[in-house]
N, C-alpha and C positions, 0 to 999 in steps of 0.2 A: 348465166354461167354456161360456157360452151362445153361440149362433150369431153374434150381432153382434160379440162380443169376438173370436171366432175369425177372422172376416172382416177386422176391423180390424187384427189382427196380421199376417195375410197381406199386406194392402196396405201397411202402414206400416213393417214391418221393413226392406225395401229402402230406403225413404226415410230411415230412421234411419241405416243404414249409409252412405248417400250423404252425409248431413249431417256425420257424423263424419269421413269421409275428406276431404270438401271443405273444411270449416271448420277442422278440427284436423289437417290433413295433416302439418304440420311436427311437431306434438307426438306423433302416433302413429307417424310414419315410414312407410316403404314397406310393411314387414311388417304393421304395424297397419292400414294402409289396406286392403290386400287381405284381411286376416283378417276385419275387421269387415263388409266388404261381402259377402264370400262367406258368412259366417255369416248375415247378414240374408236373402240370397237363398235359402240352404239351408233356413232355417226356413220361409220362404214356400213353397218347393217341396215340402217334406215335408207341410206342412199342406194345401196344395192337393191333393196326392195323396190325403190322408186324406179331404178333402171329396169328391173324385171317386169314391173307393171307396165312400163312403156312398151316393152316388147309384146306383152299380152294384149294391150288395147290397140296396138298398131301404130302408136305415135313415135316409136323409136326405131331407127334403122341400124343395120349392122355397121360396126365401126372397126376399121382396120388401118391404123396409122402408127408411125414411129414417133416416139417421144424425143429421142436423140440418138445420134450415131456414137456408139461406144468405141469402136475401133475400125479402122480401114487398113487392110493389108492385102497387097497384091491384087487390087481390084475387087476384093471382097469387103462388103460392109457388114459389120456386126452391130446390130442396133437393139435398143430397148424400145418396145412398142406394145400396144394393146390391141387385142382382137376381142371385141365384145359382141357376142351374139346370144341366142337363147341358151346355148349350152354353158357358156362361161357365166352368164347372168344367173342361171339357176345355181351353179356351183358357188358363186359369190354370196348368194343369199343363204345357202346351206352353211357355208363356212362361217360367215359372220354371225348368223343367228345362233348356231350351236355354240360358237366361241363366246358370244355374249352371255349365254346361260351359264357356261363354264366359269367365266369371269365372276359373275355374281355369286355362284355357288362356292367359289374358292374363298370368298370372304369368311364364310362360316367354317369351311373345312380346314383352313390353314390358320385360324385365329389363335391356336395354342402353340404355333411354331415360334420358338424363341428367336431364331435367326432365319434369314433367307426369304422372309415374306415379300419384300420389295423385289428381290431377285426373281422369285417365282412369277410374279405378275409381269415383270419385264420379259421373261422368257415366253410366257403363253401369248403375250401380245405380239412379240416378234415372230412366233409361230404363225399367227394369223396373217401377218404381213407377208411372210414367206409363201404361204399357200395362195394368197391372193395374187402375188406376182406369178406364180405357176399357172393358175387357171386363167389369168388375164393376158398371158403372153401371146404374141403373134409370130414367134420364131423359136427355133430350137435352142438358141443361146440363152434367152431369158427363161425358157422352160427348164434348162439345165441349172440355171442359177437358183430358181425356186426349188427345184428337185433337191439340190445339195443343201440349200438353206434349211428346208424342213428336216433333212437328215441331221444336220449339225445341231439344230435346236432340240430335236428329239433326243440326241445324245446327251445334251445338257440336262434335259428334264428327266429322263430315265435315271440318270445319275445325280439327281437333285440332292439326295442324301449321300454326299460323296465320302462320308466317313464310314459308310456301311459297305462291307466287302461285297455283299450280294448285289448292291446297286452298281458298284464299279464294274463287276463282272457283266451285269446285264447291259449296261450302256456300251461297254466295249464289244460285247457280242452283237448288239444291234448295229453298231458302227461297222464292224468287219463284214458281217453278212451283207449289209447294204452296199459295201464297197464291191463285193462280188457282182451284185446286180448292176451297179453303176458302171462297172468296167464294160459289161456288155452294152449298156445303154450308150456309153460314150463311143464305142466302136460303131454302133448303129448310126449315131449322129455323124461320125466320120464318113461312113459310106454315103449318107445323104449329101454331105458337103462335096464329096469327091465325084459322085456319079449323077446327081439329080439337078444339074444345071448350075452348080456353083453358088447356090443361095441356100440359106437356112430359114428363110421366111416361109411360113406354111403355104401361103397362096402361090408362091413361085414353085415350091416343091410339088404341090398338087397339079399345077398346070403342066409340069414337065413329065408327069407320070406316063403319058402315052409313048414317050421316047424311050423309056426303060422297061416297058411292060414285058418285052421279050428278051431283055438283056440277061446275060449270064456272067458269073464271076468264078474264077478258078480258086478254090480253097486248097485242094490237094492236086498234085500233078496228075493230069488226065481226068480230073473230076470237075465237071461243070455244074454249078448250082444257079438257080434263079436269083438274080440280084435282089429282086423285090422280096423273095422269101427270106433270104439271109438277113436283109435289112430289117424286115418286120420281126423276125425271131430275135435278133439282137436287141431291138428296142423293147421287145416283150421281156427279155431277161431283166432289164431294168425294172419293168413293172412287177416281175416276180419278186424282186427284192423289196420294193416299196410297198406293194400290196400283199406281201407275205404269202406267196403261193408256193406249194410244194415244188422243189425241196428247199427253198429259201425261206421257209416259214418259221424257223426255229427261234428267231429273235423276238417275235411278237408276244408270246406268253410271258417271257421274262421281263418285258417292258412294264409289267405290273409292279416292279420295284419302285417306280416313280409314284408320286402322290396320285390319288384317285382322279382329281380333275384332269390331269394330263392323260390318264388312261382313256378317259372319255373323249378328249380332244384328238388323240392319235387314232383311236379305234373308230371314231364315229365320222368325223367330217374332214379330217386333214390328211395326214401322211398316207394312210392306207388306201385312200381313194385316188391318190395321185396317178398310180399306174393305170387304173380303170379309166380315168379321165383322159390320159394320154392316148390310150388305144382308141377310145371313142373319137377323139380329135383327129387321129390318124386313119379314120375309117376309109377314106379314099385309097390309101395304100393297102390296108389289110384286105379290102374286098378283092384285090387282084391276086391274092395268094391263098388258095384253098388249103395248102399244107400248113401255113402259119395259123389259119383259123382252126384247123383240126387239133393242132398242138395246144393252142390256147384252151379249147373246149375240154380236152382230156385232162390237162393240168388242173383246170378249175374243178372238174368232176372229182378227181382224186382228193383235192383239198377239201371240197365240200363234205365228202363222206368220211374220210379218215381223220380229219381234224375234229369233226363232230363226235366221233367215237371217243376221243380223248376227253371231251367235255363231260362224258357220262360218269367218270370216276373221280373228278376233282372235288376236293373238300374246301379249298379256298374260294370264297364267294366271288372274288374278282377274276380268278382264273377260269371259272365256269363261263363268265361273260367273255373273257379273252378268247377261249376256244370257240365260242359261239361266233365271235367276229371272224375268226379264220374260216369257219364253215360258210358263213354268209358271203365273205369275199370270194370263196370258191363259186358260189351261186352266180355272183355278178360276172366272174370271169367266164363261166360257162355261157352266159348270155352273150358276151362279146364274141365268143368262138362261133356261135351259130348265127352271127350277123344281126343279132337283136340288140344293137348298141343302145337304142332308146330305152329298151327294157332294163338293160344293165344300169343306165344312169337313173332311171326311175327307182330302181331298188337302192341305188346309192343314196338318193334323196330320202326315201322312206326309212331306210336303215339308219341313216344319220340321226334321225329324231328318236326312234325307239331304242337304238343302241346307246346313245348318249343318256337317255332316260334310265336305262338299265344300269349303266356304270355309275351314274350319279346316285341312283337309288341304292346300289350296293355300297357306295361311300357313306350314304346316310345310315345304313345298317351298321357299318363299321363305327361310325361316330356313336350311335346308340349303344353299341357293345363295347365301348371304351377301347376301340381299335383291336378287337379280336376279330379275325377274318375267317376263322374256322367254323364252317357251317355245322359241324358236329357239336359245337358248343352253343347253338342257338335253339330256336323253337318257340312257337306261340308268340312271335313278335307282333303279330297283327293286333294283339291286345294293347300293346304299349306304343306302337308306331303306326297309327292308322293311315296317315297320309302316305308314308313311305310304302306301306303294305298295298294300298290301293293303286298307287302309281306304278309300282313294280309289277303288280298283277296285269295292269293294262299293257305295260311294256312287253311282258312275256306273251300275252295274248296276241299282240302285234307280231312278235318274233315268230311264233309258230304258225302264223297264217290263218288266224281266226276270221271267218267271213265278216266283211264290212270294216275290219281293221286295216290299217295301211299296209302291213306286211302281207296280208292276204292277196291284195291286188298285184303287188310287185313280185312276190315269190311264186304265186300260181302262174303269172305271166311267163316267168322264166321257164318253169316246168313245161308249160304249153309250147313255148318256142323250141325247146329241146325235142319235144315230141314230134314236131313238124319237120325237124332238120333231117337231112339225108347225108350229112357229112360223114366221112369215115370216123368211126368211134362214137357216133351219136347214140347207138344202142347202149353202150356202157354208160355214157353220160346221163341218159334218161334213167337208167336203173339207179345210178348214184344219187341223182337229185331226188328221186322218189324215196329211196331208203333214208336219205337225210331228213326227210319230213318227220318220220317216226323218231329218228335219233334226236332231232332238235326239240321236238315236243317232250321227249323223255328227259333230257338234261335240263331244259328250262323249268319244268315243273318238279323235277327232283329238287332243284335248288329252291323253288317256291315252297314246297311242302316241308323241307328241312328247316327253312328259315322262319316261316310264318305259321306253321302248324305243329302239332305234336307237343310233347312235354317240354318244359322249360329246362333244357339241358345245361344251361350255363350255371345253374345252382350247384349241380353235382360236380361240374368241371372246376368251379371256383373252390368248392369244398376240398376236392382232391388236391388241387394246386396249393391251397392254403396249408395243408398238412405236409405236402411234399417239400415245401420250403421252410419248414420248422417255424411257421408263424412269423416269418420275417417280412411278409407283405410284398413279395416279388411277383405276385400274380399279374399277368398282362390281360386285362379285360375286367369284367364285372366281378365284384366281390360276392360272397355267399348271400349277403342280405341286400344286394343292390338289384335294381330293376332297370331295364333299358328305358330310354327316353326318346321322345320324338325330337328331331333335329330343329334348329332355329329356322326362322322364316327365310333367311337368305339361302338356306339349303332346300327347303320344301317348295318355295316359290318356283325356282327353275324346274323342279320335278313336275309341278302342275302345268307349267307352260309348255314343257316338252311332251307331256301326256296328250295334250290336245291334238297336235299334228300327228302324233303316233296313232291316234284313233281315226282321224277324219281325212288326212291329206291324200291318202291313196284314192279314196272314193271321189274326191274333188278333181284330181289331176290326171287320172289314168287315161281318160278319153283324149284330151288335147295332147298329152305328152306322147302317147303311144300310137294313136290312130288319127290325130289331127295334124295341124301344120306347125306345131311348136318347134320341132327340130328340122323343118323343111329347109333345104339348102345349107344345113349345118352338119348333119350326119348323113353320109352317103351310103346307100345300100344298092348293090346290083341285084335287083329283084328277079332278073331272069336266071341268074346263077344261084342265088340264095333267096328263095321266095318265102321265107319263114314269116316275115312281118305281113306280107300280103295275105297269106293264108290265115294268120291270126286275126287280121282285120275282118275277113269274111265271116269268121266264127264269133266275132265279138258283138254282143247285143246289149251293151250298156253295163254299168257297174252292178246294177241289181240283177240283170240277166246272168252276169258272171257268178253271182252267188248261187242262183238256181243251177247253173251248169256244174258247180262244184259238187253238188249232190250226186252227180253221175260219174264222178271220177274218183280214183282211189286216194287222192291227196288228202281230202278232209278226213276220211276214215283212218288213214295212217296217223294223222295228227291226234285224233281222238284216242287211238290205241296207245300212242306214246304218253298222253296225259294219264290215261287209265293205268298203264303200267307203272308210271311214277307214283301215282296215288296208292296203288296196291303195295308197292315195295317200301315206300317211305312214309306213308300215313297209316295204312291199314295193318301191314305186317313188317315193321321195320327190322325184324330179326333176319329176314330172308336175304338181304343184300350180302351180308357177311358169309352166309352159307353158299350163295351163288359164286362169290369171289373165290372161296376155298375150292369149290367144285371145278371151277375153270381157272385155276391158278396160273397156268401158262399164259392164257389170254390176258388175265388181269396184270400179270407181270409185264407183258408186252406193252399194254396201254399205260401202265404206271411208269414205265421207262420211256414213254413217248416214242415207241417204235425203235428205240436205241439210236435215234438220229444224233442226239447230243453226244452220246458215247462215241459213235463212229467219227463224227466231225472232230471231236476233241482229240481222239486217238490218231486219226489220219492227218487231218489238216493242221490242227493246233500243234500237237506234238511233232508231227512230221515236218512242219515248217521250222519249228525250233531245232529239230535234229539237223535239218538241212542248213540252217543258219550256223549251228555249232560246227558243222563240217566245213563250211566256207570260212568260218572264223579260224579254226585250227589249221586247216590246210592252206587256205588262201592268205589270211592275214598273218597268222603266226609263222607257218612254215615257209611260205613263198615270199611274202612281202617283208615281214619283220626279220625272220632268220636269214632268208636268202638275199633279198634285194637291199633292205636297209642295213641290217646288222652285217650281212655278208660283205657288202661294199665297204662298210667301215672296217671290218676285219682285214679285207684285202689291202686297203690303204695302209692299215697299221702294219701289216707284214712287210709291205714294200718299204714303208718308212723305216722299219727296224733294219731291213737289209741295207738301205742307203745310209743309215746312221753309222754303220760299221766303217764306211769310207770317210766319214767326217771325224778324223782323229785329232786335228789341231796341230799336227807336226808337219813342218815345211817339207821335209824329205819325202813324206808320203805323197804329198801333192806333186812334188817334182818328179817322183818316180811315175805317177799316173800320167803327168804331162808328156814325159819322154816316151812312155809306152803308147800313149795315144798318137803321138807324132809318128812313131815307127809304124803303127797300123795304117795311118793315112798315107805315108810314103809307099808302104807296101801295096796299098789299094791302087794308088796312082800308077806305080811303075810295074805292077804285075803283068799287064799286057805285053810290055817290052821284054820282061824277063822270060815269060812263057813262050813268047814268039821267037 
């Protein structure tokens, strides 16, 4: 099997499974739908691992070839092609392996769905194909195809329960916010096509960079901007939408309206990592613009800290993990901004495993609680759901950066990289990522203690609900005499399999990925201008040495303080949070309303665009076009016709008089010069 065939199989087998499940769902049935999609993704995952192993052992070389030419226009070729190197191979393994776990998990999670089972499997398999096309692309056209395809499928998945108003609102919100980002992304691609040598193939664009390094572009009369800076910032606007960075973050928490498996897939390994992957792939461009890097770093720092704050007051178990994702995406973006691209992608990989684990574990809790997602109705679930309890504990330990866990190596590396950076704004970024350590530990273990420890609060909740509904049995969740139950093996097996890399993969891979040759000739860093990675390499003394070093930094102690605070407030003295919220009610209101971003966006952009549309409709359509042009011309013709109609009497003497009068006028016109002369 040649390389091209191998890569086509990896990309197309999830698509084949999606088409079979989607188009022939009735014929193959529920079992056929999940079997064919799982098989397709499994084949892709195994072959992706084979490709990555080839790069690791040195038997595989970089591949950059076109599959076919899609369009030729004016001397420009728009092609579909694959660029397979260590960066894309790593992303292929992450995407397909996490997707495979989500597929298996979905069998148990969606078993009680009366309709849409085959449709859901078709969507998540199509999602996998779309992401593979994105990370395997060798040009901006195919990148944009994958970019838009994951956006489309996420719209379908977030709105999977399309009869639910909240789901319709959430998927429309995600779609519109991402269109804002995609508009900037498309403008950036347009600048690349117009100024970077007339090609959209990565290799050609990167080779042309020396010719545009000093080029400027006029955005406003008399104002010259660096062409590279403008291009990089516009491309990053697309990343802000896809990777949910401030201020385009508002769609991601609402994506929880979709079923839990797609929450894991969107938040862990696919859509939200697209922007991070794109910036890393474009590292030769970004290294030439310090301004763009500073903007990226500051945006990421704001996202990491302020989105983490929102996670501290959430009571929906899935929304806690959602805001955690926003905060962690901020960490990754900060790493990109300080030129630590390999560190950002390292955290993308480790985060994919433990965040997928946390989402799927949250889904397991929801199953055990009969689809009650409110943590205030939980407590002491470790007694009833031991596998879910242990795997979620491991996921949270990885999330907060516990030494030897995967999140420790990637998260601490990001903080270290920011510490070494001298970019404008790096001081604020360092404070933000440090403060976020405490915030992350607090909200992660707040969730843990509320769900798995303390009194069994569902009994009182069920009792109150039972009486509130006059014994008609409308309670959503456990009944007064019910107990939670551990999920079936198709749910718990993916949890166990995801827990393993969540614990060990950081220890195994940190040295080759950050300080070895894993990303050599793939990610470009100007070490003279941005020496962060070189300084980190000098300070690195192995994964065990990093554990010892953590004892000398504030990071570990901030994490411990966060866990202790969560234990104190939610396990030891659970009456205190309500008093603290009352004492700081303005702050609590600010967080509860998510900094009023949704309110402002809805009032200004949603209502504003509707008001503008109404203005154009009433003034433009109704007044000018309908009343003025269409109806006005009709009325003018009618008036003229009514006037002319008066002359059409049907009497011959009228016509004879008109003819004589006309003849007299003509004679007068002809002979007037003679008469007047």
